[in-house]
N, C-alpha and C positions, 0 to 999 in steps of 0.2 A: 504494500500500500504506500503509494508515494504522495498522498495528500494529507493535508492537515484538516481535520474536521473542526469547525467552529460552530458551537451551539449558542443560540441567543435565547434569553428568557425575556419576553416582552411583557410590559405591564401597561395598563390603561392610565390615562392622565386624569384621574379623578381625585378630588380632595377627600382624604380619609377623615373620619371623625376626629375631633379634638380629643387627644388622650393625655392622661397625666402620667408623668415619669418622675423618677428620682435620678439625679445626676450621680452616677457611680464614680466617674473619674472626669476631672476637668484638667486639661494639660497645663493650665496656669493656676490651678487650685483656688479659683475664685468662687465657683458655684458648686463645688463638691457637696453632696448630701442635700442640696436644695430640691424642692419639688418644682417641676416645670410642666407646661402644656405644649404639645407638639401637634400640629396639623400638617400632614404631608399632602402636597399638591401634585407631585409627580414622584413616584417611587424610583424612577430610573430603570436601568436594566443592567444585568451582569453578563458579560461575555465569558464563556468558558473556553479558554485557549491558553497557549503558552505565554501570551502577552495580555496585559490588562488594558492595552491601548483602546479597545473597543467598549470599555465600560462607559455607561452614560449615567452621570450623577443625577440624583433626584433633587427635588426642591421642597422646602417646607417653611412654616412659620413657627418660631419658638417664642413662647411667652414665659418670661421670668418675672416673678413677683417684684413690683417696684420699678420695672423697666418697660419701655415701649416694646411691642412685639418686633422681632427681627427676622428677616429672611435668612434661611440657612441652607446649606448644601447637605443632602442626605446621602450617606454612603450606602450603595445598594449591595455590595458584594461581601463585606467583611463578616457579617452575621447572617448570611443567607439562611432562611428557614427558621430563624428564631424570632418569632413575632413579638416576644416580650422585651426585645432590646432594639435600640437604634444607635447609630453613630452619626453625629451631625457636626458640621464645621461652621463656625460663626464667621461673619465678615472680617473680623480682626485676626483670623487664622487659628484661633484656639479650637480644640476638638473636645466635644463632650460625648461621653459614653453614657447612654441612658438605659435605665431598667424600668419597665412599665409597672404601674400600680394597678391593681385590679385584675379582672379576668378578661381574657380575649378569646375569641373563637376564630377559626379560619374562615368561617362563612360570613364575616363582618357585616 
């Protein structure tokens, strides 16, 4: 077999419900352990290949108590299949690792 097979997982561009998370890790230690709300507008897609060049980042809105909502980049590939967690990148470059509060179903 002389070809490389590339599989794409495509997602719709629908806004998900606003869900509550706890910040497990903040790369700048500012928001660790805080409760936040995340609404995902576009979950992006994850390319399965030898290169991550084809990954398409998602987009969302993150709400942190006491601050204005901020648009974030949602990482689609690092926690694939784990609906209780999200990784988001803020405009200032910090990365937040989020764990969901409450119960979620796959049939959203």
